[in-house]
VMD Tcl script that draws the C-alpha trace (Angstrom):
set ca {
  {8.07 1.00 0.38}
  {9.06 4.37 2.54}
  {7.93 7.28 0.81}
  {10.92 9.53 -0.10}
  {12.73 10.96 -3.65}
  {11.21 12.47 -6.22}
  {7.21 11.99 -6.75}
  {5.53 13.52 -9.27}
  {2.25 14.79 -8.82}
  {1.28 13.41 -12.22}
  {-1.57 14.64 -14.27}
  {-5.11 13.89 -15.13}
  {-5.58 13.91 -19.02}
  {-9.03 14.55 -20.19}
  {-10.75 14.37 -23.71}
  {-12.46 17.28 -25.06}
  {-15.68 15.88 -23.78}
  {-14.22 15.94 -20.21}
  {-13.54 12.46 -19.72}
  {-10.44 10.96 -18.14}
  {-8.11 9.95 -20.81}
  {-7.03 6.41 -19.27}
  {-4.68 5.64 -21.88}
  {-2.82 8.70 -21.97}
  {-2.79 8.53 -18.39}
  {-0.97 4.80 -17.90}
  {1.47 5.95 -20.55}
  {2.52 8.88 -18.33}
  {2.94 6.77 -15.52}
  {5.00 4.24 -17.72}
  {7.17 7.29 -18.49}
  {8.02 8.32 -15.03}
  {8.83 4.66 -13.84}
  {10.83 3.77 -16.75}
  {11.98 6.51 -18.33}
  {12.32 9.02 -15.76}
  {12.89 7.02 -13.08}
  {10.95 8.22 -10.16}
  {10.81 7.28 -6.67}
  {7.07 7.36 -6.22}
  {4.07 8.87 -7.47}
  {1.00 11.09 -6.51}
  {-2.36 10.49 -8.48}
  {-5.49 12.79 -8.04}
  {-3.57 15.57 -5.81}
  {-3.75 19.73 -6.67}
  {-1.83 19.23 -10.36}
  {-4.10 16.23 -10.89}
  {-6.66 18.16 -10.79}
  {-8.31 16.15 -7.61}
  {-10.77 18.54 -6.67}
  {-12.62 18.00 -9.84}
  {-12.43 14.30 -9.46}
  {-15.38 11.86 -8.50}
  {-14.52 8.86 -6.43}
  {-14.85 6.52 -9.39}
  {-12.78 8.22 -11.42}
  {-9.96 8.34 -8.37}
  {-10.10 4.72 -8.44}
  {-9.52 4.29 -11.79}
  {-6.68 6.21 -11.75}
  {-5.18 4.86 -8.86}
  {-5.94 1.73 -9.76}
  {-4.28 1.69 -13.10}
  {-1.03 3.88 -11.77}
  {-0.73 1.06 -9.07}
  {-0.87 -1.66 -12.06}
  {1.48 -0.08 -14.20}
  {3.53 1.18 -11.60}
  {3.42 -3.03 -10.68}
  {5.35 -2.73 -6.95}
  {8.63 -0.41 -8.59}
  {7.70 2.58 -6.29}
  {4.86 3.76 -3.99}
  {1.75 5.08 -5.35}
  {0.23 7.47 -3.32}
  {-3.93 8.54 -3.61}
  {-4.72 12.39 -3.03}
  {-8.34 13.12 -1.09}
  {-9.14 16.61 -1.46}
  {-12.75 17.21 -0.14}
  {-14.60 18.57 2.47}
  {-15.93 16.10 5.21}
  {-14.78 13.40 6.92}
  {-17.47 11.26 5.54}
  {-16.39 11.98 2.13}
  {-12.96 11.26 2.62}
  {-13.36 8.13 4.12}
  {-15.63 7.07 1.29}
  {-13.03 8.03 -1.05}
  {-10.56 6.12 1.22}
  {-12.40 2.83 1.29}
  {-12.93 3.09 -2.64}
  {-9.27 2.35 -2.65}
  {-8.94 0.19 0.44}
  {-7.71 -2.57 -1.73}
  {-5.46 -1.63 -4.00}
  {-1.58 -0.94 -2.55}
  {-1.59 2.39 -1.88}
  {1.35 3.31 -0.15}
  {-0.71 6.70 1.62}
  {-3.64 8.97 1.08}
  {-2.33 12.67 0.53}
  {-5.22 14.40 2.22}
  {-5.88 17.72 1.78}
  {-7.30 19.87 5.02}
  {-10.89 20.85 4.62}
  {-10.74 24.24 2.77}
  {-14.01 25.44 1.99}
  {-13.84 29.11 3.77}
  {-14.11 27.43 7.13}
  {-11.74 26.25 9.46}
  {-12.02 23.60 12.25}
  {-10.02 24.13 15.66}
  {-7.32 22.30 16.27}
  {-9.17 19.49 17.74}
  {-11.62 19.24 15.06}
  {-8.48 19.21 12.43}
  {-7.06 16.22 14.62}
  {-9.70 13.85 14.23}
  {-10.41 14.87 10.77}
  {-6.99 12.89 10.09}
  {-7.45 10.18 12.97}
  {-10.79 9.40 11.55}
  {-9.69 8.87 8.20}
  {-7.34 6.52 9.12}
  {-9.39 4.78 11.39}
  {-12.59 4.87 8.60}
  {-9.63 3.28 5.88}
  {-6.88 1.53 7.12}
  {-4.60 3.56 5.22}
  {-1.75 5.71 6.21}
  {-2.19 9.65 5.82}
  {0.46 12.28 4.58}
  {-1.17 15.53 5.15}
  {-1.40 17.92 2.52}
  {0.01 21.39 3.98}
  {-1.35 23.62 1.65}
  {-4.76 25.66 2.12}
  {-3.99 29.14 3.38}
  {-6.79 29.73 5.82}
  {-6.44 25.99 7.09}
  {-2.56 26.42 7.33}
  {-1.16 23.39 9.78}
  {2.21 24.86 11.91}
  {4.66 23.25 13.12}
  {2.89 22.52 16.52}
  {0.18 21.08 15.26}
  {1.69 18.88 12.91}
  {3.87 17.73 15.83}
  {0.74 17.04 18.06}
  {-0.89 15.38 15.34}
  {2.11 13.16 14.06}
  {2.78 12.06 17.90}
  {-0.49 11.62 19.08}
  {-2.66 9.85 15.70}
  {-0.89 6.51 14.73}
  {-0.67 6.30 11.10}
  {-0.14 10.16 10.12}
  {3.11 9.25 8.85}
  {4.34 12.92 7.38}
  {3.58 15.93 5.74}
  {3.66 17.37 2.19}
  {4.71 21.11 2.79}
  {3.35 23.74 0.25}
  {1.99 26.88 0.13}
  {5.75 28.37 -0.36}
  {6.53 28.51 3.03}
  {10.25 27.78 3.25}
  {10.31 28.87 7.06}
  {7.60 26.28 7.84}
  {10.02 23.30 5.51}
  {12.66 24.17 7.79}
  {10.91 24.34 11.24}
  {9.24 20.62 10.23}
  {13.04 19.54 9.27}
  {14.12 20.63 12.50}
  {10.70 20.06 15.11}
  {8.91 16.88 13.42}
  {9.54 13.53 14.63}
  {12.21 11.80 13.51}
  {10.68 9.17 11.99}
  {8.08 11.55 10.01}
  {8.12 12.06 5.92}
  {8.99 15.56 5.18}
  {8.46 16.06 1.17}
  {8.78 19.63 -0.17}
  {6.07 20.69 -2.38}
  {7.61 24.51 -2.31}
  {8.69 24.35 -6.10}
  {10.79 27.36 -6.27}
  {13.32 26.25 -3.51}
  {13.32 22.35 -4.34}
  {16.88 22.61 -4.16}
  {17.14 24.02 -0.74}
  {14.34 22.01 0.37}
  {16.46 18.67 -0.66}
  {19.86 20.25 0.52}
  {17.79 21.32 4.12}
  {17.24 17.50 4.44}
  {13.51 16.68 2.87}
  {12.87 13.49 2.65}
  {11.68 14.02 -0.73}
  {9.30 16.37 -2.97}
  {6.07 16.18 -4.17}
  {5.53 18.94 -6.42}
  {3.76 20.39 -9.86}
  {7.79 21.18 -11.09}
  {8.43 17.45 -10.98}
  {5.50 16.19 -13.22}
  {6.86 18.44 -16.24}
  {10.72 17.78 -15.70}
  {10.73 14.74 -13.40}
  {14.47 13.74 -15.10}
  {16.02 16.76 -14.09}
  {14.30 16.35 -10.64}
  {15.50 12.73 -10.19}
  {19.07 14.29 -11.43}
  {19.05 16.64 -8.97}
  {18.16 14.34 -5.91}
  {20.78 12.04 -7.38}
  {23.76 14.83 -7.37}
  {23.06 15.71 -4.06}
  {23.10 12.24 -2.88}
  {26.56 12.69 -3.84}
  {27.15 16.09 -2.53}
  {27.42 17.77 -5.70}
  {26.29 21.10 -5.32}
  {27.25 23.24 -8.10}
  {25.52 20.95 -10.27}
  {22.36 21.04 -8.48}
  {22.41 24.62 -8.13}
  {22.81 24.42 -11.86}
  {19.62 22.75 -12.08}
  {17.86 24.48 -9.99}
  {18.86 28.06 -11.94}
  {17.84 26.49 -15.24}
  {14.39 25.40 -13.65}
  {13.29 28.25 -11.59}
  {12.05 29.91 -14.34}
  {10.23 27.36 -15.77}
  {8.14 27.57 -12.46}
  {7.86 31.11 -12.80}
  {6.20 31.09 -16.28}
  {4.29 28.82 -14.25}
  {2.61 31.23 -11.80}
  {1.99 34.00 -14.71}
  {-1.24 34.63 -16.04}
  {-2.58 36.36 -18.90}
  {-5.98 37.15 -17.86}
  {-5.99 37.29 -13.65}
  {-7.10 33.21 -13.87}
  {-4.36 31.06 -12.20}
  {-4.48 27.50 -13.53}
  {-1.20 25.61 -13.28}
  {-2.64 22.14 -14.07}
  {-3.01 23.19 -17.68}
  {-0.31 25.54 -17.49}
  {2.21 22.14 -16.60}
  {0.29 20.19 -18.88}
  {1.07 22.67 -21.66}
  {4.96 22.04 -20.60}
  {4.37 18.49 -20.96}
  {3.10 19.06 -24.54}
  {6.00 20.71 -25.62}
  {8.18 18.17 -24.84}
  {6.35 16.18 -26.51}
  {4.39 14.14 -24.01}
  {0.72 13.89 -24.47}
  {-0.88 15.21 -21.30}
  {-4.68 16.49 -22.70}
  {-6.55 19.20 -21.76}
  {-7.92 20.59 -17.98}
  {-11.48 20.14 -17.02}
  {-13.54 23.07 -17.60}
  {-14.24 25.36 -16.55}
  {-10.42 25.76 -16.59}
  {-8.85 26.52 -19.78}
  {-5.55 26.07 -21.60}
  {-2.98 28.94 -20.96}
  {-3.00 32.22 -22.55}
  {-0.58 33.10 -25.43}
  {1.59 35.78 -23.01}
  {1.64 32.53 -20.52}
  {2.50 30.15 -23.64}
  {5.30 32.15 -24.53}
  {7.14 32.40 -21.14}
  {6.76 28.87 -20.89}
  {8.69 28.37 -24.25}
  {10.98 30.46 -23.42}
  {11.93 29.09 -20.16}
  {11.28 25.38 -21.55}
  {14.07 26.51 -23.97}
  {16.37 27.45 -21.54}
  {16.32 24.44 -19.53}
  {17.05 22.50 -23.15}
  {13.36 21.02 -22.23}
  {11.32 22.09 -25.14}
  {10.95 19.66 -28.56}
  {11.88 21.38 -31.26}
}
mol new
graphics top color blue
foreach p $ca { graphics top sphere $p radius 0.5 }
foreach p [lrange $ca 0 end-1] q [lrange $ca 1 end] { graphics top cylinder $p $q radius 0.2 }
display resetview
């Protein structure tokens, strides 16, 4: 199955003891597939707090998603680590599962390999795992421009596309225009989801999709029908929610926890964030409550 359409980066529910709540996670995957009608899911990405997960936890979550999805939609597995060795180790742990691609973040701990090293990073992961790679272009100090993305996609067999994030719509537009035609270009520019899809992105993997999957499936469908008026209406209702996700009470920034709060306000169990991250403060909760109500997404 080709990766396309609305592919929420699902959250990872944690218990009060800090353990993965697999039962709640499985229910969310079931909801995404059977109730929301999404086209795919991404597990262990940024919204899924993949940076705090162990390899065993990633395998458990990806395995659960694959089992619940049962071949109905593609499952993408996130890898957020800082070395080729760790990326290959994590990918190999998933090799026997039906994974459509690895969503791999460039190394991000303060330093940046050169362009050759970045290309080798992705090539070595593919060689070491045998699984296709979707580049998750989000790290601001290791940001891949269109020239480098195009070079990697043309020279590394198995790099199938890019998830373009970090709010850079110009790079999104350039990617759609310049990257190889067969490349998969997924938007993670939450605030500009409507224009991303209207411009020709193959789909989206973005935090907002996890808290409002049905709304974005509708946006995808109406755009396919050429109904831009309804797509803009959805955009106008959903943008305030994203703005509330970005707000903070004390200078912290924890979008996964804010997404979980928004899910809970809709009657969807989401668990807790993993410490040291915490639940949104009262100010951000109030903003989210108002935005969710404005989009008719609050459950009472």
